[in-house]
TORTOR-235779 format. One record per residue: x, y, z of N, C-alpha, C in turn; residue number from 1; residue in one letter. Coordinates in steps of 0.02 Angstrom, whole numbers, plus 50000, padded with zeros to 5 digits. Each point is the difference from the previous one (the first is absolute). Layout:
N
ATOM   n_east   n_north    n_up   ca_east   ca_north   ca_up   c_east   c_north    c_up   num   residu
ATOM        X         Y       Z         X          Y       Z        X         Y       Z   NUM        A
...
***
This chain:
106
ATOM   n_east   n_north    n_up   ca_east   ca_north   ca_up   c_east   c_north    c_up   num   residu
ATOM    57578     51630   58769     49996      50003   49921    49928     49988   49979     1        M
ATOM    49969     49953   50034     49926      49992   49991    49954     50051   50016     2        E
ATOM    50020     50034   50055     49964      50058   50024    50005     50054   49939     3        K
ATOM    50058     50013   49978     50012      50049   49949    49963     49987   49937     4        Q
ATOM    49993     49933   49976     49971      49976   49951    49921     50015   50010     5        L
ATOM    49982     49991   50058     49924      50012   50009    49987     50077   50005     6        L
ATOM    50047     50035   50029     49981      50074   49992    50005     50027   49930     7        E
ATOM    50048     49967   49957     50007      50030   49931    49929     49979   49964     8        E
ATOM    49979     49938   50014     49936      49981   49966    49942     50043   50023     9        L
ATOM    50002     50020   50064     49942      50043   50025    50005     50070   49968    10        E
ATOM    50065     50030   49985     50005      50062   49975    49981     49993   49923    11        R
ATOM    50017     49944   49973     49975      49997   49927    49923     49989   49996    12        Q
ATOM    49974     49966   50049     49932      49994   49995    49968     50064   50016    13        R
ATOM    50025     50046   50045     49967      50061   50013    50012     50050   49944    14        Q
ATOM    50054     49996   49965     50017      50040   49939    49956     49983   49945    15        A
ATOM    49983     49938   49990     49951      49972   49949    49927     50026   50023    16        E
ATOM    49987     49990   50058     49928      50030   50025    49994     50073   49985    17        L
ATOM    50058     50039   50015     50000      50070   49989    49989     50021   49923    18        A
ATOM    50040     49961   49963     49994      50008   49925    49934     49978   49971    19        A
ATOM    49971     49945   50030     49929      49984   49975    49949     50047   50018    20        Q
ATOM    50009     50030   50067     49958      50061   50026    49997     50056   49958    21        K
ATOM    50070     50014   49974     50008      50061   49963    49967     49987   49932    22        A
ATOM    50008     49946   49975     49969      49989   49927    49927     50000   50000    23        R
ATOM    49969     49970   50057     49926      50004   50008    49977     50073   50009    24        E
ATOM    50037     50040   50040     49988      50075   50010    49993     50031   49928    25        E
ATOM    50057     49986   49966     50012      50033   49933    49938     49981   49949    26        E
ATOM    49983     49936   50004     49939      49972   49961    49942     50039   50018    27        E
ATOM    49987     50003   50068     49933      50037   50024    50000     50066   49980    28        R
ATOM    50066     50038   50004     49998      50067   49976    49981     50004   49929    29        A
ATOM    50030     49963   49959     49990      49990   49925    49926     49991   49986    30        K
ATOM    49969     49955   50033     49934      49979   49990    49949     50063   50023    31        R
ATOM    50021     50034   50049     49964      50055   50018    50000     50059   49959    32        E
ATOM    50063     50010   49970     50008      50052   49949    49959     49982   49933    33        E
ATOM    50004     49932   49988     49961      49980   49935    49925     50011   50007    34        L
ATOM    49971     49985   50067     49933      50013   50017    49979     50077   49998    35        E
ATOM    50049     50034   50024     49984      50068   49996    49998     50036   49928    36        R
ATOM    50047     49975   49963     50000      50018   49929    49942     49972   49964    37        I
ATOM    49983     49939   50020     49938      49975   49967    49932     50043   50022    38        L
ATOM    49998     50018   50060     49942      50038   50028    50000     50066   49959    39        E
ATOM    50056     50032   49992     50006      50064   49966    49974     49991   49930    40        E
ATOM    50027     49951   49965     49975      49992   49934    49932     49983   49988    41        N
ATOM    49970     49962   50049     49928      49990   49999    49962     50069   50006    42        N
ATOM    50026     50038   50051     49970      50070   50014    49997     50040   49931    43        R
ATOM    50061     49996   49968     50008      50043   49940    49953     49976   49944    44        K
ATOM    49994     49935   49995     49950      49967   49951    49934     50025   50019    45        I
ATOM    49976     49994   50052     49931      50019   50028    49998     50069   49974    46        A
ATOM    50038     50051   50019     50000      50071   49982    49990     50011   49930    47        E
ATOM    50038     49959   49963     50005      50008   49918    49926     49973   49982    48        A
ATOM    49975     49948   50024     49943      49972   49976    49941     50046   50022    49        Q
ATOM    50004     50031   50058     49942      50050   50016    50006     50056   49951    50        A
ATOM    50064     50026   49987     50005      50058   49957    49974     49987   49929    51        K
ATOM    50014     49935   49975     49976      49980   49937    49924     49995   49995    52        L
ATOM    49973     49974   50060     49924      49995   50004    49968     50072   49995    53        A
ATOM    50032     50045   50040     49975      50072   50000    50008     50026   49931    54        E
ATOM    50046     49983   49964     50012      50031   49928    49951     49973   49949    55        E
ATOM    49992     49932   50011     49946      49966   49954    49934     50031   50019    56        Q
ATOM    49981     50011   50060     49938      50021   50012    49995     50076   49975    57        L
ATOM    50050     50042   49999     49994      50066   49973    49997     50000   49924    58        R
ATOM    50032     49949   49966     49992      49996   49933    49925     49972   49979    59        I
ATOM    49976     49952   50040     49928      49984   49991    49950     50052   50002    60        V
ATOM    50014     50042   50054     49957      50054   50018    49997     50058   49935    61        E
ATOM    50060     50007   49985     50014      50057   49941    49970     49968   49935    62        E
ATOM    50005     49938   49992     49971      49969   49935    49924     50006   50006    63        Q
ATOM    49967     49993   50061     49932      50001   50011    49970     50071   49986    64        R
ATOM    50047     50054   50028     49978      50059   49983    50003     50026   49925    65        K
ATOM    50048     49974   49970     50011      50008   49928    49936     49971   49966    66        I
ATOM    49993     49938   50019     49936      49967   49964    49932     50041   50010    67        H
ATOM    49995     50021   50068     49938      50044   50010    49999     50055   49961    68        E
ATOM    50052     50039   49992     50007      50066   49966    49983     49984   49923    69        E
ATOM    50026     49943   49974     49991      49991   49932    49927     49976   49994    70        R
ATOM    49965     49970   50048     49933      49988   49990    49950     50061   50001    71        M
ATOM    50020     50041   50043     49970      50067   50006    50002     50034   49938    72        K
ATOM    50057     50005   49967     50016      50036   49939    49954     49968   49942    73        L
ATOM    50000     49936   49997     49970      49961   49954    49911     50014   50014    74        E
ATOM    49985     49996   50055     49926      50015   50010    49990     50072   49978    75        Q
ATOM    50040     50051   50015     49982      50068   49985    50004     50001   49925    76        E
ATOM    50045     49974   49956     50001      50007   49937    49940     49965   49969    77        R
ATOM    49973     49936   50024     49932      49977   49978    49945     50047   50009    78        Q
ATOM    49998     50025   50058     49956      50053   50016    49988     50056   49952    79        R
ATOM    50059     50028   49986     50006      50056   49957    49976     49980   49927    80        Q
ATOM    50025     49935   49981     49983      49977   49935    49919     49997   49994    81        Q
ATOM    49977     49968   50058     49919      50000   50002    49965     50065   49993    82        K
ATOM    50022     50045   50035     49985      50076   49997    50002     50022   49926    83        E
ATOM    50052     49994   49967     50010      50018   49935    49950     49965   49945    84        E
ATOM    49989     49933   50022     49957      49966   49954    49925     50026   50009    85        Q
ATOM    49986     50017   50068     49929      50028   50008    49994     50061   49967    86        K
ATOM    50050     50049   50000     49998      50062   49962    49988     49990   49930    87        I
ATOM    50042     49959   49968     50002      49983   49928    49933     49972   49982    88        I
ATOM    49970     49952   50041     49940      49964   49981    49939     50040   50021    89        L
ATOM    50008     50054   50039     49942      50038   50025    49967     49966   50055    90        G
ATOM    50023     49959   50033     49964      49961   50057    49997     50042   50065    91        K
ATOM    49960     49985   50034     49999      50031   50069    49984     50078   49996    92        G
ATOM    49966     50020   49948     49987      50071   49998    50060     50042   49999    93        K
ATOM    50048     49977   49969     50070      50038   50001    49996     50057   49946    94        S
ATOM    49956     49987   49948     49997      50056   49946    49920     50017   49990    95        R
ATOM    49980     50058   49982     49934      50010   49998    49964     49963   49941    96        P
ATOM    49934     49988   50008     49972      49963   49951    49967     50048   49951    97        K
ATOM    50006     49988   49937     49977      50043   49955    49925     49972   49976    98        L
ATOM    49961     50043   49999     49933      49978   49969    49990     50036   49943    99        S
ATOM    49963     49953   49954     49985      50025   49931    49925     49994   49995   100        F
ATOM    49972     50043   49964     49926      50000   49993    49995     50028   49929   101        S
ATOM    49940     49979   49976     49986      50021   49933    49940     50055   50004   102        L
ATOM    50017     50050   49972     49949      50056   49998    49969     49997   49931   103        K
ATOM    49937     50012   50007     49957      49998   49943    49993     50077   49975   104        T
ATOM    49991     50010   49934     49997      50058   49973    49925     50015   49985   105        Q
ATOM    49974     50048   50026     49928      50017   49978    49994     50052   49955   106        D
***
């Protein structure tokens, strides 16, 4: 009877060890799966951030080009305005000089 009791206790101990090992294996598998998901999420975040940075760079470059074009147009407008003023005011030999002289009658 004592031998049977010892055998039964040994079987229970082995069953508990097997159950404990199964739980540990299941926890390890879950942890590995969570780590894999975390790595995948981090990769997706990094890709999204890189894409966002590229988009922001493109927007900044586009704004710079628009600003440069605006400045060129403004400079051209000012140059044309100065040319018109020169013509109106007769500066820079843009219109012929008229000379007047008095003739004496003999």
